[in-house]
VOPAVEX-278170 format. One line per field, with one value per residue (C-alpha): residue in three letters; x, y, z. Coordinates in steps of 0.2 Angstrom, whole numbers, plus 5000, padded with zeros to 4 digits. Example, Ala and Ser with C-alpha at 12.3 -4.5 7.8 and 13.67 -1.06 7.14 Angstrom:
vextor	c(ala,ser) .
c1	c(5062,5068) .
c2	c(4978,4995) .
c3	c(5039,5036) .
This chain:
vextor	c(met,arg,phe,thr,his,val,ser,leu,arg,asn,phe,lys,pro,tyr,asp,asp,ala,glu,leu,asp,val,arg,asp,gly,val,thr,val,ile,his,gly,val,asn,gly,ser,gly,lys,ser,ser,leu,leu,glu,ala,cys,phe,phe,ala,leu,tyr,gly,ser,lys,ala,leu,ser,gly,thr,leu,glu,asp,val,val,thr,thr,gly,glu,asp,asp,ala,glu,ile,glu,leu,glu,phe,val,his,asp,gly,gly,thr,tyr,arg,ile,glu,arg,arg,ile,arg,ile,ser,gly,glu,arg,ala,thr,thr,ala,lys,cys,val,leu,glu,gly,pro,asp,gly,thr,val,glu,gly,ala,arg,asp,val,arg,arg,his,val,ala,ser,leu,leu,arg,met,asp,ala,glu,ala,phe,val,asn,cys,ala,tyr,val,gln,gln,gly,glu,val,asn,lys,leu,ile,asn,ala,ser,pro,ala,gln,arg,gln,asp,met,ile,asp,asp,leu,leu,gln,leu,gly,lys,leu,glu,glu,tyr,arg,glu,arg,ala,gly,asn,ala,arg,leu,gly,val,glu,asp,val,leu,thr,ser,lys,arg,ser,val,leu,glu,asp,ile,glu,ser,gln,ile,ala,ala,lys,glu,asp,glu,asp,leu,his,ala,arg,leu,asn,ala,leu,glu,ser,glu,leu,ala,glu,val,asp,glu,lys,leu,ser,asn,tyr,glu,ala,gln,arg,asp,lys,ala,lys,ser,thr,leu,asp,ala,ala,gln,ser,thr,leu,asp,glu,his,ala,glu,lys,arg,glu,arg,leu,val,glu,val,glu,ser,thr,ile,glu,asp,leu,gln,ser,lys,val,ala,ala,asp,glu,ala,gln,arg,asp,lys,leu,thr,glu,gln,ile,his,asp,leu,asp,gly,lys,leu,gly,asp,leu,asp,asp,glu,ile,glu,thr,ala,leu,thr,glu,thr,asp,leu,asp,asp,ala,thr,glu,ala,ser,ile,asp,ala,arg,arg,glu,ala,leu,ala,glu,arg,glu,ser,glu,ile,arg,glu,glu,leu,ser,glu,ser,arg,gln,gln,ala,gln,ala,leu,ala,thr,gln,ala,glu,arg,leu,glu,glu,arg,ala,ala,asp,leu,glu,ala,arg,ala,lys,glu,lys,arg,asp,ala,ala,glu,ala,asp,glu,thr,ala,ala,asp,glu,ala,ala,ala,glu,leu,glu,ser,phe,arg,lys,lys,arg,thr,thr,ile,glu,ser,ser,leu,glu,asp,ile,asp,asp,arg,phe,ala,asp,ala,pro,val,asp,arg,gly,ser,ala,ala,ala,leu,leu,glu,glu,arg,arg,arg,asp,arg,ser,glu,ala,arg,glu,ser,leu,ala,glu,thr,glu,thr,glu,leu,lys,asn,ala,arg,glu,arg,leu,ala,glu,ala,glu,ala,leu,arg,asp,ala,gly,lys,cys,pro,glu,cys,gly,gln,ala,val,glu,gly,ser,pro,his,val,asp,ala,ile,gly,asp,arg,ser,ala,glu,val,glu,ser,leu,glu,asn,glu,arg,asp,glu,leu,glu,ser,thr,val,glu,asp,leu,asp,ala,ala,val,glu,arg,ala,glu,arg,leu,val,glu,ala,glu,thr,arg,ala,asp,thr,leu,ser,asp,arg,leu,glu,his,leu,asp,glu,arg,ile,glu,asp,arg,glu,thr,thr,val,asp,ser,arg,arg,glu,ala,val,thr,glu,lys,arg,glu,ala,ala,ala,glu,leu,val,glu,glu,ala,ser,thr,lys,arg,glu,ala,ala,thr,thr,gln,thr,asp,arg,ala,glu,thr,val,glu,ser,thr,val,glu,asp,leu,glu,ala,asp,leu,asp,ala,leu,glu,thr,arg,arg,glu,arg,leu,asp,arg,val,glu,ser,leu,val,glu,arg,arg,asp,asp,thr,val,asp,thr,gln,glu,arg,leu,arg,glu,lys,arg,glu,thr,leu,ala,asp,val,asn,arg,glu,arg,arg,glu,his,leu,gln,asp,arg,lys,thr,arg,arg,lys,glu,leu,arg,glu,ala,val,asp,glu,asp,ala,val,glu,ser,ala,lys,lys,arg,lys,gln,asn,ala,ala,glu,tyr,leu,asp,lys,val,glu,thr,asp,val,leu,pro,gln,leu,arg,asp,gln,arg,asp,asp,leu,gln,ser,gln,ile,gly,gly,val,gln,ser,asp,leu,glu,arg,leu,glu,glu,leu,arg,glu,arg,arg,asp,ser,leu,ala,glu,arg,val,gly,ala,leu,asp,ser,leu,his,asp,glu,val,ser,thr,leu,glu,ser,thr,tyr,gly,asp,leu,arg,ala,asp,leu,arg,gln,arg,asn,val,glu,val,leu,glu,arg,met,leu,asn,glu,thr,phe,asp,leu,val,tyr,ala,asn,asp,ala,tyr,ser,arg,ile,arg,leu,asp,gly,glu,tyr,gly,leu,thr,val,phe,gln,lys,asp,gly,thr,ala,leu,glu,pro,glu,gln,leu,ser,gly,gly,glu,arg,ala,leu,phe,asn,leu,ser,leu,arg,cys,ala,ile,tyr,arg,leu,leu,ala,glu,gly,ile,asp,gly,ala,ala,pro,leu,pro,pro,leu,ile,leu,asp,glu,pro,thr,val,phe,leu,asp,asp,gly,his,val,ser,arg,leu,val,asp,leu,val,glu,asp,met,gln,thr,arg,gly,val,lys,gln,ile,leu,ile,val,ser,his,asp,asn,glu,leu,val,gly,ala,ala,asp,asp,leu,val,arg,val,glu,lys,asn,pro,thr,thr,asn,arg,ser,ser,val,glu,arg,thr,asp,ala,pro,asp,leu,ala,ser,ala,leu,ala,asp,asp) .
c1	c(5765,5782,5790,5794,5800,5803,5806,5811,5813,5819,5816,5827,5845,5840,5838,5832,5833,5824,5827,5819,5817,5820,5815,5827,5839,5843,5857,5858,5876,5884,5894,5886,5875,5874,5855,5853,5839,5830,5827,5817,5809,5803,5794,5786,5781,5773,5762,5756,5760,5763,5759,5776,5786,5794,5795,5784,5781,5793,5807,5803,5807,5826,5833,5831,5817,5799,5792,5795,5788,5788,5782,5780,5775,5771,5761,5749,5737,5740,5737,5748,5747,5756,5756,5761,5763,5769,5773,5773,5780,5770,5778,5784,5771,5771,5755,5751,5748,5744,5741,5734,5733,5730,5726,5715,5699,5701,5709,5709,5713,5717,5730,5718,5708,5724,5731,5715,5715,5733,5729,5714,5725,5739,5728,5740,5742,5759,5762,5758,5770,5785,5780,5779,5790,5800,5814,5819,5837,5840,5824,5831,5827,5810,5800,5813,5813,5794,5784,5774,5758,5765,5771,5754,5745,5757,5756,5737,5734,5745,5734,5718,5714,5712,5695,5689,5693,5684,5669,5670,5670,5655,5646,5651,5644,5628,5626,5628,5615,5603,5605,5601,5585,5581,5582,5571,5558,5557,5555,5540,5533,5533,5524,5511,5507,5505,5492,5483,5481,5474,5461,5456,5453,5439,5427,5423,5411,5399,5398,5395,5381,5371,5373,5368,5352,5347,5350,5339,5324,5326,5328,5312,5302,5311,5307,5288,5287,5297,5286,5270,5279,5283,5265,5259,5272,5266,5248,5254,5264,5250,5239,5251,5254,5236,5236,5252,5246,5233,5246,5258,5247,5246,5265,5267,5255,5267,5282,5274,5270,5288,5295,5284,5291,5309,5307,5300,5315,5328,5320,5322,5340,5345,5337,5348,5363,5359,5359,5376,5382,5376,5386,5402,5399,5399,5415,5424,5418,5429,5444,5443,5445,5460,5468,5465,5474,5489,5490,5490,5505,5514,5512,5521,5536,5537,5535,5520,5505,5493,5492,5486,5493,5500,5509,5517,5522,5530,5539,5545,5550,5561,5569,5572,5581,5591,5596,5601,5612,5620,5622,5630,5642,5645,5649,5662,5669,5671,5679,5691,5695,5697,5708,5719,5720,5725,5738,5745,5745,5755,5767,5770,5773,5785,5794,5795,5801,5814,5819,5821,5831,5842,5844,5849,5861,5868,5869,5878,5890,5894,5897,5908,5917,5920,5925,5937,5945,5946,5955,5966,5971,5974,5984,5996,5998,6002,6015,6023,6024,6031,6046,6049,6049,6061,6073,6072,6076,6091,6098,6096,6105,6119,6121,6123,6136,6150,6142,6150,6134,6121,6103,6094,6108,6108,6098,6110,6125,6116,6114,6132,6138,6127,6133,6151,6148,6139,6154,6166,6156,6155,6174,6176,6166,6175,6192,6186,6181,6198,6206,6197,6201,6219,6220,6212,6225,6239,6233,6231,6249,6256,6247,6254,6272,6270,6264,6279,6270,6253,6239,6232,6247,6260,6273,6285,6279,6296,6298,6280,6272,6260,6274,6285,6270,6268,6278,6268,6252,6258,6262,6245,6236,6246,6242,6223,6223,6230,6218,6204,6209,6210,6193,6185,6192,6185,6167,6168,6172,6158,6146,6150,6148,6131,6125,6131,6122,6106,6106,6108,6093,6083,6087,6083,6067,6063,6068,6056,6042,6045,6046,6029,6022,6029,6021,6004,6006,6009,5993,5983,5991,5985,5968,5966,5972,5959,5946,5950,5949,5933,5925,5929,5923,5907,5905,5905,5893,5881,5881,5878,5864,5857,5857,5848,5835,5832,5830,5818,5809,5808,5800,5788,5783,5780,5769,5760,5757,5751,5739,5733,5730,5719,5710,5706,5699,5688,5683,5677,5667,5660,5655,5646,5637,5632,5625,5615,5608,5603,5594,5585,5580,5573,5563,5557,5552,5542,5534,5530,5521,5510,5506,5503,5491,5482,5480,5474,5461,5456,5455,5444,5433,5431,5427,5414,5407,5406,5397,5384,5382,5380,5367,5358,5359,5352,5337,5334,5335,5322,5311,5311,5309,5293,5286,5290,5282,5266,5267,5269,5254,5243,5249,5245,5227,5226,5232,5220,5206,5212,5204,5197,5192,5184,5201,5209,5197,5200,5218,5218,5209,5222,5237,5231,5228,5245,5254,5247,5253,5270,5273,5269,5280,5295,5295,5293,5294,5308,5321,5320,5322,5336,5346,5344,5350,5365,5371,5370,5379,5393,5395,5395,5408,5419,5418,5420,5436,5443,5439,5447,5462,5463,5463,5476,5487,5485,5489,5504,5509,5509,5518,5531,5533,5536,5548,5557,5559,5565,5578,5583,5586,5594,5606,5611,5614,5624,5634,5637,5642,5655,5663,5663,5673,5685,5687,5688,5702,5711,5709,5715,5729,5735,5734,5744,5756,5759,5762,5773,5783,5786,5791,5802,5811,5814,5822,5831,5838,5845,5854,5859,5862,5880,5877,5874,5855,5842,5825,5813,5797,5783,5769,5751,5754,5769,5782,5799,5811,5827,5833,5851,5856,5859,5840,5844,5831,5836,5826,5830,5838,5851,5858,5873,5870,5873,5863,5849,5849,5849,5836,5824,5827,5823,5807,5802,5805,5794,5780,5782,5781,5765,5756,5761,5756,5741,5729,5717,5731,5738,5752,5748,5764,5776,5794,5804,5815,5830,5838,5856,5852,5871,5874,5875,5882,5899,5906,5900,5882,5882,5885,5870,5860,5865,5858,5842,5840,5843,5831,5817,5821,5819,5802,5795,5799,5800,5808,5821,5828,5843,5852,5870,5889,5894,5904,5896,5878,5884,5891,5874,5864,5855,5855,5866,5862,5875,5870,5883,5883,5891,5902,5900,5881,5877,5864,5863,5862,5857,5865,5864,5881,5888,5894,5913,5913,5905,5917,5931,5922,5920,5939,5943,5932) .
c2	c(5854,5847,5848,5831,5833,5848,5846,5860,5862,5878,5887,5902,5895,5877,5865,5849,5847,5838,5836,5825,5836,5827,5831,5840,5854,5855,5867,5872,5877,5884,5899,5916,5916,5897,5897,5892,5905,5900,5883,5890,5903,5888,5880,5897,5900,5882,5886,5904,5907,5925,5932,5924,5934,5951,5952,5945,5928,5931,5931,5913,5905,5902,5914,5907,5894,5894,5886,5881,5868,5867,5852,5852,5838,5840,5832,5841,5835,5817,5820,5820,5835,5838,5855,5856,5873,5876,5893,5896,5912,5917,5932,5944,5938,5924,5915,5900,5886,5873,5874,5858,5854,5835,5831,5819,5829,5829,5840,5859,5867,5885,5897,5907,5892,5883,5899,5900,5882,5883,5899,5889,5874,5884,5897,5910,5919,5923,5939,5930,5916,5927,5936,5920,5905,5912,5924,5930,5935,5953,5954,5948,5965,5967,5965,5976,5990,5990,6002,5996,5998,5988,5975,5975,5972,5958,5949,5952,5945,5929,5926,5929,5944,5954,5946,5954,5971,5966,5961,5977,5988,5978,5981,6000,6000,5991,6005,6018,6009,6008,6027,6031,6020,6027,6045,6040,6032,6047,6058,6047,6047,6066,6067,6055,6064,6080,6071,6064,6082,6088,6074,6077,6095,6091,6084,6069,6061,6075,6075,6056,6058,6071,6061,6045,6053,6059,6042,6034,6045,6040,6022,6022,6029,6017,6003,6007,6007,5992,5983,5988,5982,5966,5964,5966,5954,5942,5944,5942,5926,5919,5921,5914,5900,5895,5895,5884,5873,5865,5860,5855,5843,5832,5832,5829,5814,5806,5811,5803,5787,5786,5790,5776,5763,5769,5768,5751,5745,5753,5745,5728,5731,5738,5723,5711,5721,5720,5701,5701,5713,5701,5687,5698,5701,5683,5680,5694,5685,5670,5681,5689,5672,5668,5685,5682,5665,5673,5687,5675,5665,5682,5687,5671,5677,5694,5691,5703,5700,5708,5716,5733,5749,5754,5737,5738,5757,5753,5738,5749,5763,5750,5743,5761,5766,5750,5753,5771,5764,5751,5763,5776,5762,5756,5773,5776,5758,5762,5779,5770,5756,5769,5780,5765,5758,5776,5777,5760,5765,5781,5771,5759,5773,5781,5765,5762,5780,5777,5761,5770,5783,5770,5761,5778,5780,5763,5766,5782,5774,5760,5774,5783,5767,5764,5781,5779,5763,5772,5787,5775,5766,5783,5788,5773,5776,5795,5790,5778,5791,5803,5791,5789,5808,5810,5798,5807,5823,5815,5810,5828,5834,5822,5829,5847,5841,5841,5856,5873,5880,5875,5869,5885,5894,5884,5896,5910,5899,5895,5913,5917,5902,5908,5926,5920,5909,5924,5935,5922,5919,5938,5939,5924,5932,5948,5939,5929,5946,5954,5938,5939,5957,5954,5940,5951,5965,5952,5944,5961,5966,5950,5952,5970,5964,5950,5962,5973,5989,5998,5993,6010,6022,6010,6015,6002,5996,5991,6000,6005,6004,5991,5979,5983,5979,5961,5954,5963,5958,5940,5940,5948,5935,5921,5930,5932,5913,5908,5920,5912,5894,5899,5907,5892,5881,5893,5892,5873,5873,5886,5875,5861,5872,5878,5860,5855,5871,5867,5849,5857,5869,5854,5845,5860,5862,5844,5846,5861,5851,5836,5848,5855,5837,5833,5848,5844,5826,5831,5842,5827,5815,5827,5829,5810,5807,5820,5811,5794,5800,5810,5796,5783,5795,5798,5779,5776,5791,5786,5767,5773,5784,5770,5758,5772,5774,5755,5754,5768,5760,5743,5753,5761,5744,5737,5751,5749,5730,5735,5748,5735,5722,5735,5739,5721,5719,5735,5728,5712,5723,5732,5715,5710,5727,5725,5707,5715,5728,5713,5705,5721,5722,5705,5709,5725,5715,5703,5718,5725,5709,5710,5728,5724,5709,5720,5734,5721,5715,5733,5736,5720,5726,5743,5735,5724,5739,5749,5734,5734,5753,5752,5738,5748,5763,5753,5748,5766,5771,5758,5763,5781,5775,5765,5780,5791,5778,5779,5798,5797,5785,5797,5812,5802,5800,5819,5824,5813,5821,5840,5849,5868,5878,5893,5896,5897,5912,5922,5920,5928,5944,5946,5944,5958,5971,5967,5969,5986,5992,5985,5994,6011,6009,6001,6014,6030,6030,6018,6024,6042,6036,6024,6038,6049,6035,6031,6049,6049,6033,6039,6055,6043,6032,6047,6052,6034,6032,6048,6040,6024,6033,6042,6025,6018,6033,6031,6012,6016,6030,6017,6004,6017,6023,6004,6002,6018,6011,5994,6003,6013,5997,5989,6004,6002,5983,5986,6000,5987,5974,5986,5990,5972,5967,5980,5975,5957,5961,5971,5957,5943,5954,5957,5939,5935,5949,5941,5923,5931,5941,5925,5915,5929,5931,5912,5913,5929,5920,5907,5918,5932,5923,5929,5947,5963,5961,5955,5955,5961,5970,5969,5981,5980,5988,5977,5990,5982,5987,5979,5981,5980,5971,5988,5992,6004,6003,6002,6002,5987,5999,6004,5986,5982,5975,5957,5959,5967,5953,5939,5949,5949,5930,5927,5937,5927,5911,5916,5921,5904,5895,5906,5901,5883,5881,5893,5889,5875,5865,5860,5867,5868,5879,5876,5873,5886,5894,5905,5912,5918,5922,5925,5939,5952,5940,5937,5921,5923,5927,5912,5901,5908,5906,5887,5886,5895,5882,5868,5875,5876,5858,5852,5861,5851,5860,5845,5854,5869,5874,5886,5894,5897,5893,5895,5881,5881,5880,5866,5856,5858,5851,5835,5835,5845,5850,5857,5869,5871,5881,5875,5889,5883,5882,5894,5881,5875,5858,5851,5836,5829,5829,5820,5832,5827,5828,5845,5851,5847,5855,5871,5870,5869,5884) .
c3	c(4654,4647,4630,4623,4605,4592,4574,4562,4543,4535,4552,4553,4552,4553,4538,4545,4564,4578,4596,4610,4625,4642,4660,4671,4667,4649,4643,4625,4621,4605,4599,4597,4581,4580,4582,4601,4604,4588,4595,4609,4598,4587,4603,4607,4589,4588,4603,4599,4580,4574,4592,4597,4584,4586,4567,4553,4547,4533,4546,4551,4534,4530,4517,4500,4504,4500,4516,4534,4545,4564,4574,4593,4604,4623,4637,4648,4661,4657,4638,4623,4611,4594,4585,4567,4558,4540,4533,4515,4505,4490,4482,4495,4508,4520,4526,4537,4525,4539,4558,4567,4585,4589,4607,4618,4614,4595,4582,4581,4564,4560,4567,4577,4584,4589,4598,4607,4612,4618,4628,4636,4640,4648,4655,4647,4631,4622,4633,4649,4643,4642,4658,4667,4660,4646,4650,4633,4628,4633,4643,4660,4668,4660,4677,4686,4674,4672,4682,4697,4687,4672,4684,4693,4676,4671,4687,4689,4671,4675,4691,4682,4692,4676,4674,4690,4683,4667,4678,4688,4672,4666,4682,4680,4662,4669,4682,4669,4659,4674,4677,4659,4660,4677,4670,4655,4666,4678,4663,4657,4674,4675,4658,4663,4680,4669,4658,4673,4680,4664,4663,4681,4677,4664,4677,4667,4680,4680,4661,4661,4674,4664,4648,4656,4663,4646,4639,4653,4647,4629,4634,4644,4629,4617,4630,4630,4611,4610,4623,4613,4597,4606,4611,4593,4588,4601,4595,4577,4582,4591,4577,4565,4578,4578,4559,4559,4572,4562,4549,4562,4571,4556,4554,4573,4572,4559,4570,4586,4577,4571,4588,4596,4584,4587,4606,4605,4595,4607,4622,4615,4610,4627,4636,4625,4630,4649,4647,4640,4654,4667,4659,4659,4677,4681,4671,4681,4698,4692,4688,4705,4713,4702,4707,4725,4724,4715,4728,4742,4733,4730,4748,4754,4744,4751,4769,4769,4781,4769,4752,4758,4750,4768,4770,4752,4754,4771,4764,4749,4760,4770,4754,4748,4765,4764,4746,4750,4764,4752,4738,4750,4756,4739,4733,4747,4743,4725,4728,4740,4728,4714,4725,4730,4712,4707,4720,4715,4697,4701,4712,4698,4686,4698,4701,4682,4680,4694,4685,4669,4677,4685,4668,4660,4675,4672,4653,4656,4668,4655,4642,4655,4659,4640,4637,4652,4645,4628,4636,4645,4629,4621,4636,4634,4616,4619,4632,4619,4606,4619,4622,4604,4602,4616,4609,4592,4601,4610,4593,4587,4602,4599,4581,4588,4601,4587,4578,4578,4586,4599,4594,4591,4582,4566,4556,4561,4556,4539,4536,4540,4529,4515,4517,4516,4501,4492,4496,4490,4474,4471,4473,4461,4448,4450,4448,4433,4425,4429,4422,4406,4404,4408,4395,4382,4385,4385,4369,4361,4366,4359,4343,4341,4345,4332,4319,4321,4317,4322,4310,4311,4309,4302,4314,4322,4339,4346,4362,4363,4381,4375,4369,4384,4397,4390,4404,4418,4409,4408,4427,4431,4421,4431,4448,4444,4438,4455,4465,4454,4459,4477,4477,4468,4481,4495,4486,4486,4505,4508,4498,4509,4524,4519,4516,4533,4540,4531,4538,4555,4552,4546,4562,4572,4563,4566,4584,4586,4578,4589,4604,4599,4597,4613,4621,4613,4618,4636,4635,4628,4641,4655,4646,4645,4663,4668,4657,4664,4682,4679,4670,4682,4696,4686,4684,4703,4706,4692,4698,4716,4710,4700,4715,4725,4711,4710,4729,4729,4714,4724,4739,4727,4720,4737,4741,4725,4729,4746,4739,4725,4739,4748,4732,4729,4747,4744,4727,4736,4747,4732,4724,4740,4741,4722,4726,4741,4728,4716,4731,4735,4717,4717,4733,4725,4709,4720,4729,4712,4707,4723,4720,4701,4706,4719,4705,4693,4706,4710,4691,4689,4703,4696,4679,4687,4696,4679,4671,4685,4684,4665,4667,4680,4668,4654,4665,4670,4652,4647,4661,4655,4637,4642,4651,4636,4625,4635,4634,4615,4613,4623,4613,4597,4603,4607,4590,4581,4591,4589,4575,4578,4562,4572,4581,4563,4557,4573,4572,4554,4560,4575,4563,4551,4565,4573,4556,4553,4570,4568,4551,4559,4574,4566,4551,4560,4579,4584,4571,4578,4596,4591,4582,4598,4609,4598,4598,4617,4619,4607,4619,4634,4625,4623,4641,4646,4635,4643,4660,4655,4648,4665,4674,4662,4665,4684,4682,4671,4683,4698,4687,4682,4700,4705,4690,4695,4713,4706,4696,4711,4720,4705,4704,4722,4719,4703,4712,4726,4714,4705,4722,4727,4712,4715,4733,4729,4716,4729,4743,4731,4725,4743,4747,4731,4736,4753,4746,4732,4744,4755,4740,4734,4750,4751,4734,4740,4755,4743,4731,4743,4759,4760,4754,4763,4759,4772,4764,4750,4753,4740,4743,4737,4721,4717,4721,4726,4740,4744,4762,4767,4783,4791,4787,4773,4759,4741,4724,4713,4701,4713,4713,4702,4684,4690,4706,4697,4684,4697,4707,4692,4689,4707,4705,4689,4698,4713,4701,4692,4709,4714,4698,4699,4717,4718,4703,4706,4716,4699,4688,4670,4667,4653,4656,4664,4649,4652,4636,4640,4658,4662,4651,4665,4678,4684,4690,4708,4702,4690,4705,4713,4697,4698,4715,4710,4696,4707,4720,4707,4701,4719,4720,4707,4690,4679,4664,4664,4647,4648,4633,4639,4636,4654,4660,4678,4671,4659,4674,4683,4668,4667,4648,4636,4618,4607,4592,4578,4562,4546,4540,4522,4521,4535,4542,4560,4567,4584,4594,4611,4620,4636,4650,4649,4630,4631,4644,4632,4618,4629,4632,4614,4610) .
């Protein structure tokens, strides 16, 4: 069983996504939380529906959406299947709006029926699926951490041994049911034996003998009276007969005369029919002659000496034996032709598959070559850019050759220049303020001097300190003006110095940027050089692999042609044998014609014989009729002469006497005797009923005793069956344990070959023990986390192999699915996991799906799938990625 395509809409983090799943090892890569595991969960959910969920149906639908759709296509046992599920949310509840499975045998609808059909196809339910083929994230140690009993149930269910336990329980229930019935029947048997004893104590036979004796006496009396009564009746009847006879004789005379006429008419009609029968007999003589001629002609076509039944049967038996021989040879030839044709078809399919794989390799090689050329072109471009950047850096270094500082100190120089300028500007501002104040004081003193007296007090200002200080203040103003002019010149020089320092900083920043670009270009140049080398190496490897595949395909096609030629030769033999069968059928038809003609002749002879017999019968009947006619004529004469009146009178007297006696006997005597007889018979009937009941009880006792014996035997058989199922399950489990232990040790040798461990022991209850090379026994729980995880993966792979190789010689198993198997593994153990995956692939596992971001697993993949989540929409997408590109993406991550 292999997945081929999965399509999702609004499933967990996915909006619209689809993926073609290829054979080989597929690694699904992406950052944590991107939705890698959800892609595998979708496949699991498509197969088993809600049984595959750890949560509810609501968790399946993307947040904010009303419905979700999942489609899964897979191939199984030569057939193509497609499952479509649609989940709809109504209110706060999610339901399955559609669930359809389309396959070679038709369409199955409904979530429950689809799940049952999938479980029947794969011979495993959802729980068995995760125990065998699907190692879910975080459950890598599930089998190791399980108790031996839990592990036993898991593996027994996978190997269908749970059915034997179910049968054993059914047999046990049947044994208990037989015991209940047996107890009930024994109780009934004891009750019947008690009833029989009670009946036997009543001495029923003695009572019956006494009653029968008394009844015999009454019957004798009754018989005597009835005999006299019958005699009287006879007398009465005889008298009445004599009386009636006179009237009857005249009626009989009329009847006899009518009979005579009827007999004469029938004799004439039968004589006419006898004449017709004689003619038909003569006609059949002619037909017999014609049939004899046809039989003689048919015999010449069949090589028979005569047309006897023995000859025909002998020839028919010889034809049947020859037909059996031909049909047996024909069946063998057809089977051989079919087998050869099937082999040729499979070889052609294998050749086509190899050619397709070769084409894929060639296409991949061309893609790698194109990528290598593109990388080489980019490499040349990057190298040119590097030369340009180096030239720019040299120019910048030349600028710093005449600078007061080296490259790298321009920022400090700029800061120093700005600080000096700031200080100069502050000094200039202070000087300008002092100059302004000095000018104001000088102007005030000069105004006071010019006025000659103080404007406030009116006194003369001549000789005042303010007027006397005019000279000093004028000198101060002049000094401050000179200082201001010097500071303005200094600020201008510092402005120019800051501008020069800023240009140096810009150049230094430009140089740093160019250095970063140069370093980045060096990395890209190195990456492109690696890409070119790896791609060109991959081109060579893939083209060599393609050539090997083409060569292998050619070999397969030659083998297919050989098998086709052999099949055509065998088909020719089949045609010859079919022609022989047709010839046999023709001979059998001729033989059938002879037999049919013989049967027709025999039928004609039989018909002629029947006609003769009928003619003789008619003659015999007419002789009897003539005799009867003569008798009737004699009787007519006798009736005409018979008339006796005296006999009539005597009969009247006898009738009267008999009637009087009958009236007395039937009115008084016989009723009394009959009542007495009826009472005795009633008593006898009661005793006989009791005797019959006693016999019935004895028969029922015997039947019940036989039934109890049969139930005892059945109980023993059911008990034996119950123990047989248990023994069979134990025997099959032991055989599976031995095979599983061998397969587990083969895997163990692969992944632990260089460690301190020597082998694994698996006991009959699925208990696991690891032995070190020094003979020390360890429980699996005593291994390190990485060793324990790898040990469990080895056990899961061994179970997968056992199921694939041990059920009906075929492997209906789904792909081997590993979800984040490297969580607990260090680098060394990851390498062994890669070896384990490659080993499973060489053992015929067509699909292995792995969720991982480990570079080593990526390198071992045949197919790479990248899952990304859009940070804006929070929706995931899927794309297939080539190995080198993914390796680069992993490096970027």
